[in-house]
N, C-alpha and C positions, 0 to 999 in steps of 0.2 A: 767090905767093899764100898767104895764111895758112890754116892748117888749121882747119876749123870744128869746134868742140866741140859735143857733143850737149847739148840743153837738159835741164836738171835741174829736177825739180819737187819741191816740199817741202810735205809735209802735216804735219810735226811741228816747225815752227819753223825754226831756223837750220840744222838738219842736212839735208843733201841725201839723196835716195834714188836708186834706179836710174833710168836714162833710160826714158822711156815707149817703147812699141813704135813709135809714130809717129815718134819723134825719132831712132831708131837708123838710122844710114846702112845701106842695103842690107837692111833688115829685111823678112822674108817672113812672111806670115800662115800659121800652122801650128797643128796640134792639140797640146794639152799631153799629157803622159803620162797624167794623170788622165782626160782625155777619152777617150783610146784604150783604157785599161783598163776604163772604164765601158762603152764600146761592146762590147768583147770579152765582158764579163760578161753583158750583155743577150743577145748572140748565143748564148752558151753555154747560158743558161737556156732560151731559145726552142728550141734544138736538142734539149735534154734532154726538154722537154715533148713535142715533136713525135715523137721516137723512142719515148717511152713510150706515146703514143697509137697509134702505128702498130704497134709490135711487142709491146707489153705490155698490150693492151686486154683480152684474155680473162683473163689472170692478175690484172689490177687489178680487174676486175669480180667475179671469184670471191673475191678477198681481201675486197672490200667486203661481198659477200653473207655470207661466213663471219663477219666481224665483227658484222654485223647479227644473224645467227642466235645467236651467242654472247651478244650483248646481250639478245636476246629471252628466252633460257633463264634468264639471270640475273634479268631482270625478273619472269618467271613465278615463280621461286623466292621472290623478295623479296615480291611481292604476295600470294602464297599464305600466306606466314608472317605478314605484317602483318594480313591480313584473316581468317586462320584458316579459309580455304576452299580447295578444290582449284581449280587453274587448269590449262588445257591448252594446249600449243603444238600447233597443227594444221598439220602439214607436208603440203603438196600438191606436185604436179609443178612448178607455176610460181610458187607463193608460199607464205608461211608466216604464220599469224595467231595471236594470243594470245586465247584464249577464256575468258570467265568462266563460272562454274557455270550461270548462267541462259542461256547461249548467246550472249550479246552479245560483241562484239569489244572488246578493250582496245588502244587505240592503232592506229597504221597498220600494214597488212600489209607484210611484206618481199616484194618481187618479186625472183625469181631472174633472172639475166641471160638474155636471149633465146638459146635454143639450149642452155642448161645442163641437165644431168640431175642430179636429186637422188635419192639412194638411202639406205636406212637398214639398219643391221645391229644387231639387238638383242643384248643380253648372252647369251652362250652359243651364238649362231648363227655359222656360218662364211660365210654368203652375204649379200651386200647385196641388198635388195629395193627396187624403186621404191615410192613411197607408195601406189600403187593409185588406183582411181577415186574412192574416198571419202576418200583421204588417210590419214595416219598420225597417231594421237592420242598425244601424249606428255604424260602427266599429271605435275603437280607438286603435292605434298602440303604441307599447313601444317607438318608436322613437318620439312620440308626435304629429304625424300626424293623421288627421281624414278627412272625406269627408266634404268639405265646404257645408253648408246646411242652408236653411231658413225654420224655423218652424213657422206656423201660428196657433194661438189659437183664436177661435172666439166663442162668445156666445152672442146671441141677436145682439145688435148694437155695441158691443165692440169687438175690434180686437187688438191682439198683434202679431207682427211679429218680430222674433229674427233671425238675421244673424249670423251664427257661422262660424268662419274662419277655415282654415285647420290646424292651430297650436294649440295644447293642448286644443281643445274645447273652444277657446276664443270667446267672443262675440264681433263682429265687430260693430253691430248697432242694436238698438231696436227701433221699431216704434209702437205707439199706436194710434188707431183711434176709435172714438166713433161717431156713426151716430144718435145722438139724436136731 
């Protein structure tokens, strides 16, 4: 009995190419290396997101709140300089707002994460104090000056401290601590 040769297909004229999958004797359907690597990549990304949500929720929320607070301080300094009027960042226990001199709010408030504690340490003081019932007013002058301040955000074992300098709401230093 004569040995059967696999069928050759040609898409480029007279040159032949590799046998098709269907034409190879004993061919088995299988995944390619690229398909396997893609599946592993997707699984790895999904695992990383899940682990971050399960174990890093508080830290992620505090980092986001810290970034929003820094952005609001910078915006307050910029708007005060542009308009030549004082603006105030009003820190409260659960949120933070930017107030114009006429008492209206500028932009959306920042909501601190549920269960987070906010405290403030003014320049020269050794103790952090909560904002109090009426909140803490942090003025920004058109000259670019503000009160040097350290704001602490804490939720569970995670703590962020942000030192703001007296010029244009600049961040001097940030510290993060996790007590796990």
